MITORKOL-356085 format. One record per residue: residue number from 1; y, z, x of N, C-alpha, C, O in turn; residue in three letters. Coordinates in nm, 2 decimals, padded with zeros to 4 digits, always signed. Example, Ala and Ser with C-alpha at 12.3 -4.5 7.8 and 13.67 -1.06 7.14 Angstrom:
NODE  nr     nY     nZ     nX    caY    caZ    caX     cY     cZ     cX     oY     oZ     oX rest
NODE   1 -00.57 +00.78 +01.32 -00.45 +00.78 +01.23 -00.33 +00.78 +01.32 -00.33 +00.85 +01.42  ALA
NODE   2 -00.22 +00.71 +01.28 -00.11 +00.71 +01.37 +00.00 +00.79 +01.29 +00.11 +00.80 +01.34  SER
***
This chain:
NODE  nr     nY     nZ     nX    caY    caZ    caX     cY     cZ     cX     oY     oZ     oX rest
NODE   1 +02.79 +03.32 -00.08 +02.92 +03.28 -00.04 +03.00 +03.24 -00.16 +02.96 +03.14 -00.22  ASN
NODE   2 +03.10 +03.31 -00.19 +03.18 +03.28 -00.31 +03.28 +03.17 -00.30 +03.35 +03.14 -00.39  GLY
NODE   3 +03.29 +03.11 -00.18 +03.39 +03.01 -00.16 +03.34 +02.87 -00.18 +03.41 +02.77 -00.18  THR
NODE   4 +03.21 +02.85 -00.21 +03.15 +02.72 -00.24 +03.09 +02.72 -00.38 +03.04 +02.82 -00.43  LYS
NODE   5 +03.09 +02.60 -00.43 +03.03 +02.58 -00.57 +02.88 +02.58 -00.55 +02.83 +02.53 -00.46  ASP
NODE   6 +02.82 +02.63 -00.65 +02.67 +02.63 -00.67 +02.64 +02.53 -00.77 +02.67 +02.54 -00.89  LEU
NODE   7 +02.56 +02.42 -00.73 +02.52 +02.32 -00.82 +02.37 +02.33 -00.84 +02.29 +02.32 -00.75  ILE
NODE   8 +02.33 +02.37 -00.96 +02.19 +02.39 -00.99 +02.13 +02.26 -01.04 +02.02 +02.22 -01.00  ILE
NODE   9 +02.20 +02.19 -01.13 +02.15 +02.06 -01.18 +02.24 +01.95 -01.14 +02.34 +01.92 -01.22  ASP
NODE  10 +02.22 +01.88 -01.03 +02.31 +01.77 -00.99 +02.30 +01.66 -01.10 +02.20 +01.64 -01.17  PRO
NODE  11 +02.41 +01.58 -01.11 +02.42 +01.48 -01.21 +02.33 +01.36 -01.18 +02.31 +01.33 -01.06  GLY
NODE  12 +02.28 +01.30 -01.28 +02.20 +01.18 -01.26 +02.29 +01.06 -01.22 +02.39 +01.03 -01.28  LEU
NODE  13 +02.25 +00.99 -01.11 +02.33 +00.88 -01.06 +02.30 +00.75 -01.13 +02.39 +00.68 -01.18  VAL
NODE  14 +02.17 +00.72 -01.15 +02.13 +00.61 -01.23 +01.98 +00.63 -01.27 +01.91 +00.71 -01.21  TRP
NODE  15 +01.94 +00.56 -01.37 +01.81 +00.56 -01.42 +01.77 +00.42 -01.48 +01.86 +00.35 -01.53  ASN
NODE  16 +01.65 +00.38 -01.46 +01.61 +00.25 -01.51 +01.47 +00.25 -01.56 +01.39 +00.33 -01.51  SER
NODE  17 +01.44 +00.17 -01.65 +01.30 +00.15 -01.70 +01.25 +00.02 -01.64 +01.33 -00.07 -01.61  THR
NODE  18 +01.12 +00.00 -01.64 +01.06 -00.12 -01.58 +00.93 -00.15 -01.66 +00.86 -00.06 -01.69  PHE
NODE  19 +00.91 -00.28 -01.68 +00.79 -00.32 -01.74 +00.81 -00.41 -01.86 +00.92 -00.44 -01.90  GLY
NODE  20 +00.70 -00.45 -01.92 +00.71 -00.54 -02.03 +00.62 -00.48 -02.14 +00.61 -00.36 -02.16  GLY
NODE  21 +00.56 -00.57 -02.22 +00.48 -00.53 -02.33 +00.34 -00.48 -02.29 +00.27 -00.41 -02.37  SER
NODE  22 +00.30 -00.51 -02.16 +00.18 -00.46 -02.11 +00.20 -00.32 -02.05 +00.31 -00.27 -02.04  ASP
NODE  23 +00.09 -00.25 -02.01 +00.09 -00.12 -01.95 +00.13 -00.13 -01.80 +00.07 -00.21 -01.73  LEU
NODE  24 +00.24 -00.06 -01.76 +00.28 -00.06 -01.63 +00.28 +00.09 -01.58 +00.33 +00.18 -01.64  TYR
NODE  25 +00.21 +00.11 -01.46 +00.20 +00.24 -01.41 +00.26 +00.25 -01.27 +00.21 +00.18 -01.18  LEU
NODE  26 +00.37 +00.32 -01.25 +00.43 +00.33 -01.12 +00.35 +00.43 -01.04 +00.31 +00.53 -01.09  SER
NODE  27 +00.32 +00.40 -00.91 +00.24 +00.48 -00.82 +00.31 +00.53 -00.70 +00.28 +00.65 -00.66  GLN
NODE  28 +00.40 +00.46 -00.64 +00.46 +00.50 -00.52 +00.60 +00.44 -00.50 +00.63 +00.34 -00.56  ALA
NODE  29 +00.69 +00.51 -00.43 +00.82 +00.46 -00.41 +00.86 +00.49 -00.26 +00.82 +00.59 -00.20  VAL
NODE  30 +00.95 +00.41 -00.21 +01.00 +00.43 -00.07 +01.15 +00.38 -00.07 +01.19 +00.30 -00.16  THR
NODE  31 +01.22 +00.42 +00.03 +01.36 +00.37 +00.05 +01.36 +00.29 +00.18 +01.31 +00.34 +00.29  ILE
NODE  32 +01.41 +00.17 +00.17 +01.42 +00.08 +00.29 +01.53 +00.13 +00.39 +01.61 +00.21 +00.35  SER
NODE  33 +01.53 +00.07 +00.51 +01.63 +00.11 +00.61 +01.77 +00.08 +00.56 +01.87 +00.14 +00.60  PRO
NODE  34 +01.78 -00.02 +00.47 +01.91 -00.06 +00.41 +01.95 +00.03 +00.29 +02.06 +00.02 +00.24  ALA
NODE  35 +01.86 +00.12 +00.25 +01.89 +00.21 +00.14 +01.84 +00.16 +00.01 +01.86 +00.23 -00.10  GLY
NODE  36 +01.78 +00.04 +00.00 +01.72 -00.01 -00.12 +01.60 +00.07 -00.16 +01.53 +00.12 -00.08  ASP
NODE  37 +01.57 +00.07 -00.29 +01.46 +00.15 -00.35 +01.35 +00.05 -00.39 +01.37 -00.05 -00.46  ILE
NODE  38 +01.23 +00.07 -00.33 +01.12 -00.02 -00.36 +01.00 +00.06 -00.42 +00.96 +00.17 -00.37  ILE
NODE  39 +00.95 +00.01 -00.53 +00.84 +00.08 -00.59 +00.72 -00.01 -00.61 +00.73 -00.13 -00.61  MET
NODE  40 +00.60 +00.05 -00.62 +00.48 -00.03 -00.65 +00.40 +00.04 -00.75 +00.41 +00.16 -00.77  THR
NODE  41 +00.31 -00.03 -00.81 +00.22 +00.02 -00.91 +00.13 -00.08 -00.97 +00.10 -00.18 -00.90  GLY
NODE  42 +00.08 -00.06 -01.09 -00.02 -00.14 -01.14 +00.01 -00.18 -01.29 +00.07 -00.10 -01.36  ASN
NODE  43 -00.02 -00.30 -01.32 +00.01 -00.36 -01.45 -00.12 -00.40 -01.51 -00.20 -00.48 -01.45  SER
NODE  44 -00.15 -00.36 -01.63 -00.27 -00.40 -01.70 -00.24 -00.53 -01.78 -00.16 -00.52 -01.87  LEU
NODE  45 -00.31 -00.64 -01.74 -00.29 -00.76 -01.81 -00.43 -00.83 -01.82 -00.49 -00.85 -01.72  TYR
NODE  46 -00.46 -00.88 -01.93 -00.59 -00.95 -01.95 -00.71 -00.86 -01.92 -00.82 -00.92 -01.88  GLY
NODE  47 -00.70 -00.73 -01.94 -00.81 -00.64 -01.92 -00.83 -00.60 -01.77 -00.92 -00.52 -01.75  GLY
NODE  48 -00.75 -00.65 -01.68 -00.76 -00.60 -01.54 -00.63 -00.56 -01.49 -00.52 -00.60 -01.53  ILE
NODE  49 -00.63 -00.47 -01.39 -00.50 -00.43 -01.33 -00.46 -00.52 -01.21 -00.54 -00.56 -01.13  PHE
NODE  50 -00.33 -00.55 -01.21 -00.26 -00.62 -01.11 -00.16 -00.54 -01.04 -00.11 -00.44 -01.11  HIS
NODE  51 -00.12 -00.56 -00.92 -00.02 -00.48 -00.85 +00.12 -00.55 -00.86 +00.13 -00.67 -00.85  ILE
NODE  52 +00.22 -00.46 -00.88 +00.36 -00.51 -00.88 +00.43 -00.44 -00.77 +00.40 -00.33 -00.74  PHE
NODE  53 +00.53 -00.51 -00.72 +00.63 -00.45 -00.62 +00.77 -00.49 -00.68 +00.79 -00.61 -00.71  ILE
NODE  54 +00.85 -00.39 -00.69 +00.99 -00.41 -00.74 +01.09 -00.35 -00.65 +01.07 -00.24 -00.60  THR
NODE  55 +01.20 -00.42 -00.64 +01.31 -00.37 -00.55 +01.44 -00.36 -00.62 +01.48 -00.45 -00.70  LYS
NODE  56 +01.51 -00.24 -00.60 +01.64 -00.22 -00.66 +01.74 -00.18 -00.55 +01.70 -00.14 -00.44  TYR
NODE  57 +01.87 -00.21 -00.57 +01.97 -00.16 -00.47 +01.98 -00.01 -00.49 +01.92 +00.05 -00.58  THR
NODE  58 +02.04 +00.06 -00.40 +02.05 +00.21 -00.41 +02.14 +00.25 -00.52 +02.14 +00.37 -00.56  ASN
NODE  59 +02.21 +00.16 -00.59 +02.29 +00.19 -00.71 +02.22 +00.14 -00.84 +02.29 +00.14 -00.94  ASN
NODE  60 +02.10 +00.10 -00.83 +02.02 +00.07 -00.94 +02.02 -00.07 -00.99 +01.96 -00.10 -01.10  GLY
NODE  61 +02.08 -00.16 -00.91 +02.08 -00.30 -00.95 +01.94 -00.37 -00.92 +01.90 -00.36 -00.80  LYS
NODE  62 +01.88 -00.43 -01.02 +01.75 -00.50 -01.00 +01.77 -00.61 -00.90 +01.86 -00.70 -00.92  PHE
NODE  63 +01.68 -00.62 -00.80 +01.69 -00.73 -00.70 +01.57 -00.83 -00.72 +01.60 -00.95 -00.74  LEU
NODE  64 +01.45 -00.79 -00.73 +01.34 -00.88 -00.75 +01.21 -00.80 -00.78 +01.20 -00.68 -00.76  TRP
NODE  65 +01.11 -00.87 -00.83 +00.98 -00.81 -00.85 +00.88 -00.92 -00.83 +00.90 -01.04 -00.86  SER
NODE  66 +00.76 -00.88 -00.78 +00.65 -00.98 -00.76 +00.52 -00.91 -00.79 +00.51 -00.79 -00.80  THR
NODE  67 +00.42 -00.99 -00.81 +00.28 -00.95 -00.84 +00.19 -00.98 -00.72 +00.22 -01.07 -00.64  PHE
NODE  68 +00.09 -00.90 -00.70 -00.01 -00.92 -00.59 -00.15 -00.89 -00.64 -00.16 -00.79 -00.72  PHE
NODE  69 -00.25 -00.96 -00.61 -00.38 -00.93 -00.65 -00.48 -01.04 -00.65 -00.44 -01.16 -00.62  GLY
NODE  70 -00.60 -01.01 -00.68 -00.70 -01.11 -00.68 -00.77 -01.13 -00.81 -00.70 -01.13 -00.92  GLY
NODE  71 -00.90 -01.16 -00.81 -00.97 -01.20 -00.93 -01.03 -01.08 -01.01 -01.10 -01.10 -01.11  ASN
NODE  72 -01.00 -00.96 -00.97 -01.05 -00.84 -01.04 -00.94 -00.73 -01.03 -00.83 -00.76 -00.99  ASN
NODE  73 -00.97 -00.61 -01.07 -00.87 -00.51 -01.07 -00.83 -00.46 -00.93 -00.91 -00.45 -00.84  SER
NODE  74 -00.70 -00.45 -00.91 -00.64 -00.40 -00.79 -00.55 -00.29 -00.82 -00.47 -00.29 -00.92  ASP
NODE  75 -00.54 -00.19 -00.73 -00.46 -00.07 -00.75 -00.38 -00.03 -00.62 -00.44 -00.01 -00.52  HIS
NODE  76 -00.25 -00.03 -00.64 -00.16 +00.01 -00.53 -00.15 +00.16 -00.53 -00.14 +00.22 -00.64  ALA
NODE  77 -00.16 +00.22 -00.42 -00.15 +00.37 -00.40 -00.03 +00.41 -00.32 +00.03 +00.52 -00.34  ILE
NODE  78 +00.01 +00.33 -00.22 +00.10 +00.37 -00.12 +00.20 +00.26 -00.08 +00.16 +00.14 -00.09  SER
NODE  79 +00.32 +00.29 -00.04 +00.42 +00.19 +00.00 +00.50 +00.25 +00.11 +00.54 +00.36 +00.11  ILE
NODE  80 +00.54 +00.16 +00.20 +00.63 +00.20 +00.31 +00.70 +00.08 +00.36 +00.66 -00.04 +00.33  ALA
NODE  81 +00.81 +00.10 +00.44 +00.88 -00.02 +00.51 +00.89 +00.01 +00.66 +00.88 +00.12 +00.70  THR
NODE  82 +00.90 -00.10 +00.73 +00.93 -00.09 +00.87 +01.08 -00.10 +00.90 +01.15 -00.11 +00.81  ASP
NODE  83 +01.11 -00.09 +01.03 +01.26 -00.09 +01.06 +01.33 -00.22 +01.02 +01.45 -00.22 +01.00  ASN
NODE  84 +01.26 -00.33 +01.01 +01.32 -00.46 +00.96 +01.33 -00.47 +00.81 +01.38 -00.57 +00.76  SER
NODE  85 +01.27 -00.37 +00.74 +01.27 -00.38 +00.60 +01.15 -00.44 +00.53 +01.14 -00.45 +00.41  GLY
NODE  86 +01.06 -00.49 +00.62 +00.93 -00.55 +00.56 +00.86 -00.44 +00.49 +00.86 -00.32 +00.52  ASP
NODE  87 +00.78 -00.48 +00.38 +00.72 -00.39 +00.29 +00.57 -00.39 +00.31 +00.51 -00.50 +00.31  ILE
NODE  88 +00.51 -00.27 +00.32 +00.36 -00.26 +00.33 +00.32 -00.18 +00.21 +00.37 -00.08 +00.17  TYR
NODE  89 +00.21 -00.24 +00.14 +00.15 -00.17 +00.03 +00.00 -00.15 +00.07 -00.06 -00.23 +00.14  ILE
NODE  90 -00.06 -00.04 +00.02 -00.20 -00.02 +00.04 -00.26 +00.04 -00.09 -00.19 +00.10 -00.17  GLY
NODE  91 -00.39 +00.02 -00.10 -00.46 +00.07 -00.22 -00.61 +00.03 -00.21 -00.67 +00.02 -00.10  GLY
NODE  92 -00.66 +00.01 -00.33 -00.81 -00.03 -00.34 -00.82 -00.14 -00.44 -00.74 -00.16 -00.53  SER
NODE  93 -00.92 -00.22 -00.41 -00.95 -00.34 -00.49 -01.09 -00.36 -00.52 -01.18 -00.32 -00.45  THR
NODE  94 -01.12 -00.43 -00.64 -01.25 -00.48 -00.67 -01.25 -00.63 -00.66 -01.36 -00.69 -00.69  TRP
NODE  95 -01.14 -00.69 -00.62 -01.13 -00.84 -00.61 -01.21 -00.89 -00.49 -01.21 -00.83 -00.38  SER
NODE  96 -01.29 -01.00 -00.51 -01.36 -01.06 -00.40 -01.28 -01.18 -00.34 -01.31 -01.23 -00.24  SER
NODE  97 -01.17 -01.22 -00.41 -01.09 -01.33 -00.37 -00.94 -01.29 -00.40 -00.92 -01.21 -00.48  THR
NODE  98 -00.85 -01.36 -00.33 -00.71 -01.35 -00.36 -00.64 -01.23 -00.29 -00.52 -01.20 -00.32  GLY
NODE  99 -00.71 -01.16 -00.20 -00.65 -01.05 -00.13 -00.62 -01.08 +00.02 -00.50 -01.09 +00.06  ILE
NODE 100 -00.72 -01.11 +00.10 -00.71 -01.12 +00.24 -00.65 -01.26 +00.27 -00.68 -01.36 +00.21  ALA
NODE 101 -00.56 -01.26 +00.37 -00.50 -01.39 +00.42 -00.59 -01.44 +00.53 -00.67 -01.37 +00.59  THR
NODE 102 -00.57 -01.57 +00.56 -00.65 -01.63 +00.67 -00.62 -01.56 +00.80 -00.50 -01.53 +00.83  SER
NODE 103 -00.72 -01.53 +00.88 -00.71 -01.47 +01.01 -00.69 -01.32 +01.00 -00.66 -01.25 +01.10  GLY
NODE 104 -00.70 -01.26 +00.88 -00.69 -01.11 +00.86 -00.80 -01.04 +00.94 -00.90 -01.09 +00.98  ALA
NODE 105 -00.77 -00.91 +00.96 -00.87 -00.82 +01.03 -01.00 -00.83 +00.96 -01.11 -00.85 +01.02  TYR
NODE 106 -01.01 -00.81 +00.83 -01.13 -00.82 +00.75 -01.10 -00.91 +00.63 -01.02 -00.88 +00.54  GLN
NODE 107 -01.17 -01.03 +00.63 -01.14 -01.13 +00.53 -01.23 -01.12 +00.40 -01.20 -01.19 +00.30  THR
NODE 108 -01.34 -01.04 +00.41 -01.43 -01.03 +00.30 -01.44 -00.88 +00.25 -01.43 -00.79 +00.34  ALA
NODE 109 -01.45 -00.86 +00.12 -01.46 -00.72 +00.08 -01.60 -00.66 +00.10 -01.69 -00.73 +00.14  PRO
NODE 110 -01.60 -00.53 +00.10 -01.73 -00.46 +00.11 -01.79 -00.45 -00.03 -01.74 -00.50 -00.13  ALA
NODE 111 -01.91 -00.39 -00.04 -01.97 -00.37 -00.17 -01.89 -00.26 -00.24 -01.85 -00.16 -00.18  LEU
NODE 112 -01.87 -00.28 -00.37 -01.80 -00.18 -00.45 -01.65 -00.20 -00.43 -01.60 -00.31 -00.41  GLY
NODE 113 -01.58 -00.09 -00.43 -01.43 -00.10 -00.40 -01.41 -00.12 -00.25 -01.49 -00.07 -00.17  THR
NODE 114 -01.30 -00.18 -00.22 -01.26 -00.20 -00.08 -01.11 -00.16 -00.06 -01.03 -00.20 -00.15  THR
NODE 115 -01.07 -00.09 +00.04 -00.93 -00.06 +00.07 -00.86 -00.19 +00.11 -00.93 -00.29 +00.15  ALA
NODE 116 -00.73 -00.20 +00.10 -00.66 -00.32 +00.14 -00.52 -00.27 +00.19 -00.47 -00.17 +00.15  PHE
NODE 117 -00.46 -00.35 +00.28 -00.32 -00.34 +00.32 -00.26 -00.48 +00.31 -00.32 -00.58 +00.35  VAL
NODE 118 -00.13 -00.49 +00.25 -00.06 -00.61 +00.25 +00.08 -00.59 +00.30 +00.14 -00.49 +00.27  ALA
NODE 119 +00.14 -00.69 +00.37 +00.27 -00.68 +00.42 +00.35 -00.80 +00.36 +00.32 -00.91 +00.37  LYS
NODE 120 +00.47 -00.76 +00.30 +00.56 -00.86 +00.24 +00.69 -00.86 +00.32 +00.73 -00.76 +00.38  PHE
NODE 121 +00.76 -00.97 +00.32 +00.89 -00.98 +00.37 +00.99 -00.89 +00.29 +00.96 -00.85 +00.18  SER
NODE 122 +01.10 -00.85 +00.35 +01.19 -00.76 +00.29 +01.25 -00.82 +00.16 +01.28 -00.75 +00.06  ALA
NODE 123 +01.25 -00.95 +00.15 +01.30 -01.02 +00.03 +01.19 -01.04 -00.08 +01.22 -01.09 -00.18  GLY
NODE 124 +01.07 -01.01 -00.04 +00.96 -01.02 -00.14 +00.91 -01.16 -00.16 +00.82 -01.18 -00.24  GLY
NODE 125 +00.96 -01.25 -00.09 +00.93 -01.39 -00.11 +00.82 -01.45 -00.02 +00.78 -01.56 -00.02  ASP
NODE 126 +00.76 -01.36 +00.07 +00.66 -01.41 +00.17 +00.56 -01.30 +00.19 +00.60 -01.18 +00.23  SER
NODE 127 +00.43 -01.33 +00.17 +00.32 -01.24 +00.21 +00.29 -01.27 +00.36 +00.24 -01.38 +00.39  LEU
NODE 128 +00.32 -01.18 +00.44 +00.30 -01.20 +00.59 +00.16 -01.18 +00.63 +00.11 -01.26 +00.71  LYS
NODE 129 +00.08 -01.09 +00.57 -00.06 -01.07 +00.59 -00.12 -00.98 +00.49 -00.04 -00.90 +00.43  PHE
NODE 130 -00.24 -00.99 +00.46 -00.32 -00.89 +00.38 -00.46 -00.89 +00.43 -00.52 -00.99 +00.47  ALA
NODE 131 -00.52 -00.77 +00.43 -00.65 -00.75 +00.49 -00.73 -00.65 +00.40 -00.67 -00.55 +00.35  THR
NODE 132 -00.86 -00.68 +00.39 -00.95 -00.57 +00.33 -00.97 -00.47 +00.45 -00.94 -00.50 +00.56  TYR
NODE 133 -01.02 -00.35 +00.41 -01.06 -00.25 +00.51 -01.16 -00.16 +00.44 -01.14 -00.10 +00.34  PHE
NODE 134 -01.28 -00.16 +00.51 -01.39 -00.07 +00.46 -01.52 -00.14 +00.46 -01.53 -00.26 +00.46  GLY
NODE 135 -01.63 -00.06 +00.46 -01.76 -00.12 +00.46 -01.84 -00.09 +00.34 -01.94 -00.15 +00.31  LYS
NODE 136 -01.79 +00.00 +00.25 -01.86 +00.03 +00.13 -01.80 +00.14 +00.05 -01.78 +00.25 +00.09  GLY
NODE 137 -01.76 +00.10 -00.08 -01.69 +00.19 -00.16 -01.57 +00.26 -00.09 -01.56 +00.39 -00.09  ASP
NODE 138 -01.49 +00.18 -00.03 -01.37 +00.24 +00.04 -01.25 +00.24 -00.04 -01.22 +00.16 -00.13  ALA
NODE 139 -01.17 +00.35 -00.02 -01.04 +00.36 -00.08 -00.94 +00.39 +00.02 -00.97 +00.43 +00.13  ASP
NODE 140 -00.81 +00.37 -00.02 -00.70 +00.40 +00.07 -00.62 +00.51 +00.00 -00.58 +00.49 -00.11  LEU
NODE 141 -00.59 +00.62 +00.07 -00.51 +00.72 +00.01 -00.37 +00.75 +00.07 -00.29 +00.82 +00.02  SER
NODE 142 -00.35 +00.69 +00.19 -00.22 +00.70 +00.26 -00.19 +00.59 +00.36 -00.28 +00.53 +00.41  GLY
NODE 143 -00.06 +00.56 +00.37 -00.01 +00.46 +00.46 +00.12 +00.51 +00.52 +00.20 +00.56 +00.45  LEU
NODE 144 +00.13 +00.49 +00.65 +00.25 +00.53 +00.72 +00.29 +00.43 +00.82 +00.20 +00.38 +00.89  SER
NODE 145 +00.42 +00.39 +00.83 +00.46 +00.29 +00.92 +00.56 +00.35 +01.03 +00.65 +00.43 +00.99  VAL
NODE 146 +00.55 +00.31 +01.15 +00.64 +00.35 +01.26 +00.70 +00.22 +01.32 +00.67 +00.11 +01.27  SER
NODE 147 +00.78 +00.23 +01.42 +00.83 +00.11 +01.49 +00.73 +00.04 +01.57 +00.75 -00.08 +01.60  LYS
NODE 148 +00.61 +00.10 +01.60 +00.51 +00.03 +01.68 +00.39 -00.02 +01.60 +00.31 -00.09 +01.65  ASN
NODE 149 +00.37 +00.03 +01.47 +00.26 -00.01 +01.39 +00.25 +00.07 +01.27 +00.34 +00.14 +01.22  GLY
NODE 150 +00.13 +00.07 +01.21 +00.10 +00.15 +01.09 -00.04 +00.21 +01.09 -00.13 +00.16 +01.16  PHE
NODE 151 -00.05 +00.32 +01.02 -00.18 +00.39 +01.01 -00.22 +00.40 +00.86 -00.13 +00.41 +00.77  CYS
NODE 152 -00.35 +00.39 +00.83 -00.40 +00.41 +00.70 -00.51 +00.52 +00.70 -00.57 +00.54 +00.81  ILE
NODE 153 -00.53 +00.58 +00.59 -00.63 +00.68 +00.58 -00.69 +00.67 +00.44 -00.63 +00.63 +00.35  THR
NODE 154 -00.81 +00.72 +00.43 -00.88 +00.71 +00.30 -01.03 +00.76 +00.32 -01.06 +00.83 +00.41  GLY
NODE 155 -01.11 +00.71 +00.23 -01.26 +00.74 +00.24 -01.34 +00.62 +00.23 -01.30 +00.52 +00.18  ASN
NODE 156 -01.46 +00.62 +00.29 -01.55 +00.51 +00.29 -01.69 +00.56 +00.27 -01.73 +00.66 +00.32  ASP
NODE 157 -01.77 +00.48 +00.20 -01.90 +00.52 +00.16 -02.01 +00.48 +00.26 -02.12 +00.52 +00.25  GLY
NODE 158 -01.97 +00.41 +00.37 -02.07 +00.37 +00.46 -02.09 +00.47 +00.57 -02.00 +00.56 +00.59  SER
NODE 159 -02.20 +00.47 +00.64 -02.22 +00.57 +00.75 -02.20 +00.51 +00.89 -02.19 +00.59 +00.98  THR
NODE 160 -02.20 +00.38 +00.90 -02.17 +00.31 +01.03 -02.09 +00.19 +01.01 -02.07 +00.14 +00.89  THR
NODE 161 -02.03 +00.13 +01.12 -01.97 +00.00 +01.11 -01.82 +00.01 +01.09 -01.75 -00.10 +01.10  GLY
NODE 162 -01.76 +00.12 +01.06 -01.62 +00.13 +01.04 -01.54 +00.16 +01.16 -01.43 +00.11 +01.18  LEU
NODE 163 -01.59 +00.24 +01.25 -01.52 +00.29 +01.37 -01.52 +00.18 +01.47 -01.62 +00.11 +01.49  ALA
NODE 164 -01.41 +00.17 +01.55 -01.41 +00.08 +01.66 -01.48 +00.15 +01.79 -01.50 +00.27 +01.79  THR
NODE 165 -01.51 +00.06 +01.88 -01.57 +00.11 +02.00 -01.49 +00.22 +02.07 -01.36 +00.20 +02.09  SER
NODE 166 -01.55 +00.32 +02.11 -01.48 +00.43 +02.18 -01.41 +00.53 +02.09 -01.34 +00.62 +02.14  GLY
NODE 167 -01.43 +00.51 +01.96 -01.36 +00.61 +01.87 -01.42 +00.75 +01.88 -01.53 +00.77 +01.93  ALA
NODE 168 -01.34 +00.84 +01.83 -01.38 +00.98 +01.84 -01.52 +01.00 +01.77 -01.60 +01.07 +01.82  TYR
NODE 169 -01.53 +00.94 +01.65 -01.65 +00.95 +01.57 -01.69 +00.81 +01.53 -01.61 +00.75 +01.46  LEU
NODE 170 -01.81 +00.77 +01.57 -01.85 +00.63 +01.54 -01.95 +00.62 +01.42 -01.97 +00.51 +01.37  THR
NODE 171 -02.01 +00.73 +01.38 -02.10 +00.72 +01.27 -02.10 +00.86 +01.20 -02.06 +00.96 +01.26  SER
NODE 172 -02.13 +00.86 +01.07 -02.13 +00.99 +01.00 -02.27 +01.01 +00.93 -02.35 +00.91 +00.92  VAL
NODE 173 -02.30 +01.13 +00.89 -02.43 +01.16 +00.83 -02.42 +01.17 +00.67 -02.52 +01.17 +00.61  VAL
NODE 174 -02.30 +01.17 +00.62 -02.28 +01.17 +00.47 -02.26 +01.03 +00.42 -02.23 +00.94 +00.49  ARG
NODE 175 -02.27 +01.02 +00.29 -02.25 +00.89 +00.22 -02.10 +00.86 +00.21 -02.07 +00.74 +00.18  ASN
NODE 176 -02.01 +00.95 +00.22 -01.87 +00.92 +00.21 -01.79 +01.01 +00.31 -01.81 +01.13 +00.31  SER
NODE 177 -01.71 +00.95 +00.39 -01.64 +01.02 +00.49 -01.50 +00.97 +00.50 -01.47 +00.85 +00.47  SER
NODE 178 -01.41 +01.05 +00.55 -01.27 +01.00 +00.57 -01.26 +00.92 +00.69 -01.34 +00.92 +00.79  GLY
NODE 179 -01.16 +00.83 +00.69 -01.13 +00.75 +00.80 -00.98 +00.75 +00.84 -00.90 +00.79 +00.75  TYR
NODE 180 -00.94 +00.72 +00.96 -00.81 +00.70 +01.00 -00.81 +00.57 +01.09 -00.89 +00.56 +01.18  LEU
NODE 181 -00.72 +00.48 +01.06 -00.71 +00.35 +01.14 -00.57 +00.32 +01.17 -00.48 +00.35 +01.10  ALA
NODE 182 -00.55 +00.27 +01.29 -00.42 +00.23 +01.35 -00.42 +00.08 +01.37 -00.51 +00.02 +01.42  SER
NODE 183 -00.30 +00.02 +01.32 -00.29 -00.13 +01.33 -00.15 -00.16 +01.40 -00.06 -00.07 +01.40  PHE
NODE 184 -00.14 -00.28 +01.45 -00.01 -00.33 +01.50 +00.07 -00.37 +01.37 +00.01 -00.38 +01.27  THR
NODE 185 +00.20 -00.39 +01.39 +00.28 -00.43 +01.27 +00.24 -00.57 +01.22 +00.28 -00.60 +01.10  LEU
NODE 186 +00.17 -00.65 +01.30 +00.13 -00.78 +01.24 -00.02 -00.78 +01.20 -00.08 -00.88 +01.18  ASP
NODE 187 -00.08 -00.66 +01.18 -00.21 -00.65 +01.12 -00.33 -00.65 +01.21 -00.44 -00.66 +01.16  GLY
NODE 188 -00.31 -00.64 +01.34 -00.43 -00.64 +01.43 -00.47 -00.49 +01.45 -00.38 -00.40 +01.47  HIS
NODE 189 -00.59 -00.46 +01.45 -00.64 -00.32 +01.46 -00.63 -00.27 +01.60 -00.66 -00.34 +01.70  ILE
NODE 190 -00.58 -00.15 +01.62 -00.58 -00.08 +01.74 -00.71 +00.00 +01.76 -00.78 -00.01 +01.86  ASN
NODE 191 -00.73 +00.08 +01.66 -00.85 +00.16 +01.66 -00.88 +00.22 +01.52 -00.79 +00.22 +01.43  TRP
NODE 192 -01.00 +00.26 +01.50 -01.04 +00.32 +01.37 -01.15 +00.43 +01.40 -01.24 +00.41 +01.48  SER
NODE 193 -01.14 +00.54 +01.33 -01.24 +00.65 +01.35 -01.27 +00.71 +01.21 -01.35 +00.81 +01.20  THR
***
């Protein structure tokens, strides 16, 4: 159609760098319902990785940044927001403390790595909940949020104990198998298989 312009390389609207003198690795990004841009990743400090969450307006103005993690290396892999703008991050941790909040679905880590999910307020000033997830050498590779809850997926090294009662598959024969789990928006488990 010769009546319309063809744009092959659209112009850059804005660009920003983030980090300090330590190593910062960006892992995931999402856009909030208000259009703000939220990223998460990992910062190497003192020989271990810590998680950061940073929020910008849609025109690139820095809003806030915060850290999350425990007493060992923690890695963020995924980020999402719900309809109210609250922020969910997921990943894997080697930390035995400093991750799960009181009353969480799973308050103690498994052997080896353990998956985790944490929910922050839209302003980043409040940790609403955080939970471990997994029974042995568990990781989290995906996180998705809907208006009714959130789902996580990943792999776990245990053969039993991860699935909820009545799940499609309650035990596996291999040392590592994929999982899918559904939670309410406030962190209570619906089911896991």
